[in-house]
C-alpha positions as CSV (number, residue, x, y, z in Angstrom):
1,M,0.0,0.0,0.0
2,I,1.3,3.5,-0.9
3,P,1.5,5.7,2.3
4,N,-1.2,8.4,2.6
5,I,1.6,11.0,2.9
6,V,2.2,10.6,-0.9
7,Y,-1.3,11.8,-1.6
8,E,-1.6,14.4,1.2
9,K,1.8,16.2,0.8
10,P,3.3,15.2,-2.5
11,W,5.3,18.4,-2.9
12,M,6.7,18.3,0.6
13,I,7.9,14.7,0.2
14,I,9.5,15.6,-3.2
15,L,11.2,18.6,-1.7
16,S,12.5,16.7,1.3
17,C,13.9,13.9,-1.1
18,V,15.6,16.5,-3.2
19,I,17.2,18.2,-0.2
20,S,18.3,14.8,1.1
21,Y,19.8,13.8,-2.2
22,L,21.9,17.0,-2.1
23,I,22.9,16.3,1.5
24,G,23.9,12.8,0.5
25,S,25.9,14.3,-2.4
26,V,28.2,16.1,0.0
27,S,31.0,13.6,0.0
28,T,32.5,13.3,3.5
29,G,35.4,11.3,2.2
30,I,36.5,13.8,-0.4
31,L,36.2,16.7,2.1
32,V,38.3,14.8,4.6
33,S,40.9,13.9,2.0
34,R,41.1,17.5,0.8
35,A,41.4,18.8,4.3
36,A,44.2,16.3,5.1
37,H,45.9,17.0,1.7
38,G,45.3,13.3,0.8
39,P,44.8,11.7,-2.6
40,D,41.8,11.9,-4.9
41,L,39.8,8.9,-3.6
42,R,38.2,8.4,-7.0
43,K,41.7,7.5,-8.4
44,V,43.2,5.3,-5.7
45,G,42.4,2.1,-3.9
46,S,38.8,0.9,-4.8
47,K,38.2,4.3,-6.4
48,N,35.2,5.2,-4.3
49,T,34.8,7.9,-1.6
50,G,33.5,5.7,1.2
51,A,35.0,5.2,4.6
52,S,36.6,1.8,3.7
53,N,38.7,3.3,0.9
54,V,39.6,6.3,3.1
55,Q,40.7,3.9,5.8
56,R,42.9,1.8,3.4
57,T,44.5,4.8,1.7
58,M,44.7,7.3,4.6
59,G,44.5,5.4,7.9
60,W,42.0,4.6,10.6
61,K,41.6,8.1,11.9
62,Y,40.4,9.6,8.7
63,G,38.3,6.5,7.9
64,L,36.4,6.8,11.2
65,I,35.8,10.5,10.6
66,T,34.4,9.7,7.2
67,F,32.3,6.9,8.6
68,A,30.8,9.2,11.2
69,G,30.1,12.0,8.7
70,D,28.4,9.7,6.4
71,I,26.2,8.3,9.2
72,L,25.2,11.8,10.1
73,K,24.1,12.5,6.5
74,G,21.6,9.6,6.7
75,L,20.3,10.7,10.2
76,L,20.0,14.3,9.1
77,S,18.2,13.5,5.9
78,C,15.6,11.3,7.8
79,L,15.0,14.0,10.3
80,I,14.4,16.6,7.6
81,G,12.1,14.2,5.8
82,Y,10.1,13.7,9.0
83,L,10.0,17.4,10.0
84,M,8.9,18.4,6.5
85,T,6.2,15.8,6.1
86,G,5.2,15.1,9.6
87,D,5.2,11.4,8.8
88,H,7.6,8.5,9.4
89,M,7.3,7.4,5.8
90,G,8.7,10.8,4.8
91,A,11.8,10.0,6.8
92,L,12.1,6.7,5.0
93,A,11.9,8.3,1.5
94,A,14.3,11.1,2.4
95,G,16.8,8.7,3.9
96,F,16.7,6.5,0.8
97,F,17.6,9.5,-1.4
98,S,20.4,10.5,0.9
99,V,21.9,7.1,0.1
100,V,21.4,7.6,-3.6
101,G,23.1,11.0,-3.3
102,H,26.0,9.5,-1.5
103,N,26.5,6.8,-4.2
104,W,25.9,9.1,-7.1
105,P,26.7,12.7,-5.9
106,I,25.8,15.5,-8.2
107,F,28.7,17.6,-6.8
108,F,31.4,15.1,-7.6
109,G,30.6,13.8,-11.1
110,F,28.2,11.1,-9.8
111,K,31.2,9.1,-8.4
112,G,30.6,8.4,-4.8
113,G,30.8,5.6,-2.2
114,K,28.8,2.5,-1.7
115,G,26.3,3.9,0.7
116,V,26.9,1.6,3.7
117,A,27.6,4.2,6.4
118,T,24.8,6.5,5.2
119,S,22.5,3.5,5.1
120,C,23.5,2.9,8.8
121,G,22.3,6.3,9.7
122,V,19.0,5.8,7.9
123,M,18.6,2.3,9.5
124,C,19.1,3.7,13.0
125,Y,16.6,6.5,12.5
126,C,13.9,4.5,10.7
127,F,13.9,1.1,12.5
128,P,16.4,1.2,15.3
129,I,15.7,-2.2,16.9
130,P,16.4,-4.3,13.8
131,A,19.3,-2.0,13.0
132,V,21.0,-2.8,16.4
133,I,20.5,-6.5,15.8
134,C,22.0,-6.2,12.3
135,F,24.9,-4.2,13.6
136,I,25.8,-6.8,16.3
137,L,25.6,-9.7,13.9
138,T,27.5,-7.8,11.2
139,V,30.4,-6.9,13.6
140,A,30.6,-10.6,14.5
141,L,30.7,-11.6,10.9
142,I,33.4,-9.1,10.0
143,A,35.5,-10.1,13.1
144,W,35.2,-13.7,11.9
145,K,35.8,-13.3,8.1
146,R,37.5,-9.9,8.1
147,Y,35.7,-8.9,4.9
148,I,34.1,-5.5,5.2
149,S,32.4,-5.9,1.9
150,L,30.8,-9.2,2.9
151,G,29.7,-7.7,6.2
152,S,28.2,-4.6,4.4
153,M,26.0,-6.7,2.1
154,F,25.0,-9.0,5.0
155,L,24.0,-5.9,7.0
156,L,21.6,-4.5,4.5
157,T,20.2,-7.9,3.4
158,L,19.5,-8.9,7.0
159,Y,17.9,-5.5,7.6
160,A,15.6,-6.1,4.7
161,I,14.6,-9.4,6.2
162,L,14.1,-8.1,9.8
163,V,12.3,-4.8,9.1
164,P,9.0,-6.6,8.0
165,V,9.1,-8.6,11.2
166,F,9.1,-5.4,13.3
167,Y,6.9,-3.3,11.2
168,T,3.2,-4.4,10.7
169,G,1.6,-1.0,9.9
170,S,-0.6,-0.1,7.0
171,A,2.3,0.8,4.7
172,R,3.9,-2.6,5.1
173,Y,4.5,-3.2,1.4
174,F,6.0,0.2,0.9
175,V,8.4,-0.4,3.8
176,I,9.4,-3.9,2.5
177,L,10.1,-2.4,-0.9
178,W,12.1,0.4,0.7
179,A,14.3,-2.0,2.7
180,V,14.8,-4.3,-0.3
181,L,15.9,-1.4,-2.5
182,L,18.4,-0.3,0.1
183,A,19.8,-3.9,0.1
184,L,19.9,-4.1,-3.7
185,I,21.7,-0.8,-4.0
186,C,24.3,-2.0,-1.6
187,I,24.8,-5.3,-3.4
188,F,24.9,-3.5,-6.8
189,R,27.6,-1.2,-5.6
190,H,29.6,-4.1,-4.3
191,R,29.5,-6.1,-7.5
192,S,33.2,-5.9,-8.0
193,N,33.8,-7.0,-4.4
194,I,31.5,-10.0,-5.1
195,Q,33.8,-11.0,-8.0
196,R,36.9,-10.7,-5.8
197,L,35.2,-12.7,-3.0
198,I,34.4,-15.4,-5.4
199,H,38.0,-15.6,-6.7
200,G,39.5,-15.1,-3.2
201,T,41.2,-11.8,-4.0
202,E,39.2,-9.5,-1.9
203,N,41.1,-7.3,0.6
204,K,40.6,-8.2,4.3
205,L,40.2,-5.8,7.1
206,G,43.5,-4.1,8.0
207,H,44.9,-4.5,4.5
208,K,46.4,-1.3,3.2
209,K,46.7,-0.7,-0.5
């Protein structure tokens, strides 16, 4: 079922999604790299602007700063979506577009990250209980296998499975579609990592390019 907010405040939800896309397009990784006189992240390592590539090319400190900044983008976008529409579904839609903006930022030639950290912020705001469960299990998986890419895909896939368990409202099918799309975007952005995982050449946690 399509949420009532789509019919009641279409322009507000569109505007909040546009604003959130622009917020997502502000690449924390590129800003951190420029501030630290680091490399162009789109030309080194995995050639994306996410926290994992920052960590591998510039170290843990800058990676954590990038991760925190990207999480805040997701949280802020969801908050804006909620405040502008007065509806939790508005937060979901805005959060989704912040992830799209992070992955394909208009300010940086549509070359961004893989959206995992921004998705984490969105997950926490929209459905925190399944998010916490996913975080705990993902940390355990990464500690075991030491593959951040595998953990990232597991995180969003498990979230898509758990969200319908915790949400039983009238917009259930919209929420399911939303969670599945977040997971599919994550998997799509990790398609090169999937190939490396299959061939055993994927970099493990702590490896520095």
